Every structure is written in structure tokens, then in C-alpha cells.
ZATORLO-476637 format. One record per residue (C-alpha): residue number from 1; x, y, z. Coordinates in Angstrom, 3 decimals, padded with zeros to 6 digits. Example, Ala and Ser with C-alpha at 12.3 -4.5 7.8 and 13.67 -1.06 7.14 Angstrom:
2
nr = 1 | u = 012.300 | v = -004.500 | w = 007.800
nr = 2 | u = 013.670 | v = -001.060 | w = 007.140
END
This chain:
120
nr = 1 | u = 000.000 | v = 000.000 | w = 000.000
nr = 2 | u = 001.169 | v = 003.480 | w = -000.748
nr = 3 | u = 001.182 | v = 006.099 | w = 001.993
nr = 4 | u = -000.515 | v = 009.280 | w = 000.745
nr = 5 | u = -000.129 | v = 012.868 | w = 001.936
nr = 6 | u = -003.720 | v = 012.734 | w = 003.210
nr = 7 | u = -002.921 | v = 009.594 | w = 005.206
nr = 8 | u = 000.162 | v = 011.261 | w = 006.724
nr = 9 | u = -001.866 | v = 014.361 | w = 007.665
nr = 10 | u = -004.593 | v = 012.235 | w = 009.261
nr = 11 | u = -002.003 | v = 010.298 | w = 011.318
nr = 12 | u = -000.308 | v = 013.548 | w = 012.454
nr = 13 | u = -003.615 | v = 014.934 | w = 013.765
nr = 14 | u = -004.642 | v = 011.779 | w = 015.651
nr = 15 | u = -004.332 | v = 012.188 | w = 019.396
nr = 16 | u = -002.365 | v = 009.740 | w = 021.484
nr = 17 | u = -005.275 | v = 009.801 | w = 023.964
nr = 18 | u = -007.604 | v = 008.416 | w = 021.256
nr = 19 | u = -005.440 | v = 005.353 | w = 020.530
nr = 20 | u = -004.187 | v = 004.637 | w = 024.042
nr = 21 | u = -007.409 | v = 002.946 | w = 025.345
nr = 22 | u = -007.568 | v = 000.591 | w = 022.330
nr = 23 | u = -003.877 | v = -000.246 | w = 022.878
nr = 24 | u = -004.600 | v = -001.151 | w = 026.517
nr = 25 | u = -007.653 | v = -003.204 | w = 025.528
nr = 26 | u = -005.723 | v = -005.027 | w = 022.800
nr = 27 | u = -002.837 | v = -006.103 | w = 025.033
nr = 28 | u = -004.997 | v = -006.942 | w = 028.077
nr = 29 | u = -007.355 | v = -009.034 | w = 025.952
nr = 30 | u = -004.324 | v = -011.142 | w = 025.013
nr = 31 | u = -003.134 | v = -011.570 | w = 028.601
nr = 32 | u = -000.507 | v = -008.820 | w = 028.680
nr = 33 | u = -000.514 | v = -005.917 | w = 031.132
nr = 34 | u = -000.770 | v = -002.154 | w = 031.013
nr = 35 | u = 002.658 | v = -002.089 | w = 032.712
nr = 36 | u = 004.136 | v = -004.062 | w = 029.812
nr = 37 | u = 002.497 | v = -001.647 | w = 027.375
nr = 38 | u = 004.098 | v = 001.257 | w = 029.248
nr = 39 | u = 007.467 | v = -000.504 | w = 029.135
nr = 40 | u = 007.177 | v = -000.774 | w = 025.351
nr = 41 | u = 006.117 | v = 002.879 | w = 025.004
nr = 42 | u = 008.958 | v = 003.993 | w = 027.263
nr = 43 | u = 011.500 | v = 001.955 | w = 025.279
nr = 44 | u = 010.401 | v = 003.629 | w = 022.023
nr = 45 | u = 009.821 | v = 007.200 | w = 023.266
nr = 46 | u = 011.629 | v = 007.626 | w = 026.574
nr = 47 | u = 008.308 | v = 008.575 | w = 028.241
nr = 48 | u = 007.810 | v = 007.221 | w = 031.770
nr = 49 | u = 004.369 | v = 006.539 | w = 033.296
nr = 50 | u = 003.916 | v = 010.163 | w = 034.380
nr = 51 | u = 004.833 | v = 011.527 | w = 030.938
nr = 52 | u = 002.520 | v = 009.030 | w = 029.215
nr = 53 | u = -000.342 | v = 010.204 | w = 031.455
nr = 54 | u = 000.570 | v = 013.833 | w = 030.743
nr = 55 | u = 000.403 | v = 013.164 | w = 026.974
nr = 56 | u = -003.044 | v = 011.598 | w = 027.455
nr = 57 | u = -004.316 | v = 014.423 | w = 029.688
nr = 58 | u = -003.078 | v = 017.101 | w = 027.270
nr = 59 | u = -004.646 | v = 015.228 | w = 024.322
nr = 60 | u = -001.509 | v = 015.790 | w = 022.259
nr = 61 | u = -001.479 | v = 014.852 | w = 018.603
nr = 62 | u = 000.929 | v = 012.192 | w = 017.375
nr = 63 | u = 002.868 | v = 015.030 | w = 015.770
nr = 64 | u = 003.471 | v = 016.634 | w = 019.189
nr = 65 | u = 003.885 | v = 013.259 | w = 020.904
nr = 66 | u = 006.796 | v = 012.241 | w = 018.676
nr = 67 | u = 008.325 | v = 015.753 | w = 018.645
nr = 68 | u = 008.627 | v = 015.468 | w = 022.433
nr = 69 | u = 009.864 | v = 011.872 | w = 022.311
nr = 70 | u = 013.485 | v = 010.807 | w = 022.405
nr = 71 | u = 013.229 | v = 007.926 | w = 019.950
nr = 72 | u = 015.204 | v = 004.830 | w = 020.868
nr = 73 | u = 018.337 | v = 004.527 | w = 018.697
nr = 74 | u = 017.322 | v = 000.934 | w = 017.877
nr = 75 | u = 013.859 | v = 001.911 | w = 016.622
nr = 76 | u = 015.082 | v = 001.428 | w = 013.041
nr = 77 | u = 015.272 | v = -002.304 | w = 013.827
nr = 78 | u = 011.454 | v = -002.414 | w = 013.925
nr = 79 | u = 010.511 | v = -003.850 | w = 010.557
nr = 80 | u = 007.663 | v = -005.756 | w = 008.990
nr = 81 | u = 004.107 | v = -005.060 | w = 007.966
nr = 82 | u = 001.547 | v = -003.264 | w = 010.109
nr = 83 | u = -001.881 | v = -002.074 | w = 008.938
nr = 84 | u = -000.930 | v = -003.135 | w = 005.399
nr = 85 | u = 002.213 | v = -000.990 | w = 005.271
nr = 86 | u = 005.810 | v = -002.208 | w = 005.254
nr = 87 | u = 007.361 | v = -000.048 | w = 007.971
nr = 88 | u = 010.819 | v = 000.232 | w = 006.468
nr = 89 | u = 009.326 | v = 001.586 | w = 003.209
nr = 90 | u = 007.365 | v = 004.459 | w = 004.810
nr = 91 | u = 008.993 | v = 007.735 | w = 003.713
nr = 92 | u = 007.201 | v = 010.071 | w = 006.117
nr = 93 | u = 009.138 | v = 010.063 | w = 009.390
nr = 94 | u = 006.138 | v = 010.721 | w = 011.651
nr = 95 | u = 003.981 | v = 008.061 | w = 010.007
nr = 96 | u = 006.868 | v = 005.584 | w = 010.327
nr = 97 | u = 007.238 | v = 006.427 | w = 014.042
nr = 98 | u = 003.509 | v = 005.896 | w = 014.650
nr = 99 | u = 003.736 | v = 002.555 | w = 012.835
nr = 100 | u = 006.722 | v = 001.628 | w = 015.022
nr = 101 | u = 004.463 | v = 002.079 | w = 018.032
nr = 102 | u = 001.628 | v = 000.134 | w = 016.380
nr = 103 | u = 004.022 | v = -002.717 | w = 015.567
nr = 104 | u = 005.394 | v = -002.900 | w = 019.117
nr = 105 | u = 001.867 | v = -002.978 | w = 020.567
nr = 106 | u = 000.922 | v = -005.669 | w = 018.047
nr = 107 | u = 003.958 | v = -007.783 | w = 018.968
nr = 108 | u = 003.136 | v = -007.409 | w = 022.672
nr = 109 | u = -000.452 | v = -008.511 | w = 022.067
nr = 110 | u = 000.740 | v = -011.497 | w = 020.032
nr = 111 | u = 002.744 | v = -012.753 | w = 023.007
nr = 112 | u = 006.218 | v = -012.026 | w = 021.701
nr = 113 | u = 008.930 | v = -012.068 | w = 024.372
nr = 114 | u = 009.750 | v = -008.644 | w = 025.787
nr = 115 | u = 013.459 | v = -008.862 | w = 024.924
nr = 116 | u = 012.527 | v = -009.481 | w = 021.274
nr = 117 | u = 010.000 | v = -006.621 | w = 021.257
nr = 118 | u = 012.585 | v = -004.254 | w = 022.748
nr = 119 | u = 015.161 | v = -005.304 | w = 020.146
nr = 120 | u = 017.740 | v = -006.410 | w = 022.729
END
């Protein structure tokens, strides 16, 4: 699938607060915990529990969320297909970062070992 400018704009305007509850539901439904979800988010962004809650409370867009993040230097190791898009082929940096997060949440929900998810 090709990523369009409209798709990138829509992703940038999405709020982290709008996707966080579905992330929690997805991982908990598969027997993982909110704490594990936070560990994955912290690995990717550097945000601790308090900062994650702050991002939710402020209803920041993904654009702001990733501007404030300190992306893990190993994030480029996140590859594969998520939502029909091959991550490593996404040109738009923000869209790629959002898909990194989606992929990590997906791997957590699928029961992948934490050390594999965190690219250790």
C-alpha cells in the first residue's frame, strides 16, 4: 500500500489519547498488562508513566507526541508489515514512528517475548 499525503496528515492529527485505550484493551485481551504496554512505550519514546499520562491528559497529537519523544536509537530495527504498510518503506518520518508504536503494541499482544520486542 502506498502512503498518501492525506494519510500522513490524518495520522499527524490523531491524538495519542484516542489510541491509548484501544492499545490497553488489545494487550490486556491477550493476557498482557498495562505495565508491559508502558514498558514498550517507554522503550520507544523515553516517556515514563507520568509523561505518558501527561500526553493523554493534554490530548496531544501524534505530531506533538513524537516531537517530544526521544526515539530509541534501535527503533530502526522495527521492521515488517503493520496495517498493510511495510514499515521500512514508509517515507514520512512521523507516520513511520507511529507505525513503530503500532508494531510494538501488536507484537506485545501477540505474546512475543519482551526482549525481542525491545530489540535487545
